[in-house]
N, C-alpha and C positions, 0 to 999 in steps of 0.2 A: 328671429332677432331677440336678444335678451332685453329685459326691461331697461337696464342701464345704458345699453347701446343707443337707445332712442334719444337720450340726452346728448350724446357725444356726436352722433352722425347727422347728416343731412341739414347742416346749418346753411341758410341762405340769407339774403338781404332782408326779405320780408320777415323772417323769423327774428332776426336781430332787431329790426325796427319795432316789432311788437313787444319784444322783451324790454327794450329801453323805454318805450312809451309806457308800458305797464309799471316799470319801476318808478318812472317820473311821476305818474299819476298817483301811485301809492304814497310816495314821499309827500307830494303836494296835499293829498287828502288827509294825511296824518298831521301835517302842519296846520291846516285850517280846521281840523276836526270835523270833516264832512263825510258821513258814512257812504253817501251815494258815490262820491268820487273815489273813495277807498274800494268799494265793491267793483266799480268800473275798472279801476287800475288793476285790481286783483284778477279780473277776468282777462284783461290784456296780458298781464304777466303770465298767467297760466297758459294762455294761447301761445305765447312765445316760448315758454319753457317746455311745454309738452308737444309743441309743433302741431297745434290744433288749428284747423281752418274749415271752412264750409265744405270743401271738397276733399277732406283728408281720407275718406274711405272710398274714393273713386266714385262718389255720388254724382259728380259733374263730368264724368269721363265722356269725351267725344273722340271718335276714331278719326284718324287722319286719312282714311281711305277715300278715294274719289267715288262719289255716289253716281254721278252722271257720266255718261259715255262722252268722250271727247269728240266723237264723230257725229253726235246727235245734232241735227239742225234745229235751231231755235227760231221761231217766227215771232215777230213783234207786231202789235197792232197799235196804230196811232189813235189816241183818244183826244177828241176835240171838245 
């Protein structure tokens, strides 16, 4: 996938929310001249623009395969 296609494709609700929140925080930080708010808003804006998230490189990937056998009998023990 080309570099510019990353900006155009795969838009979802979370990405739009991050982008809008980042823009809002950037504008608010500039209005009150607070560098910490500007940096935080810039990070959120970049996360929305570049579609960055904690699991963007399949670091949090979990398979959907069933690990346990459906026919396996499970016994429970009552604890008093």
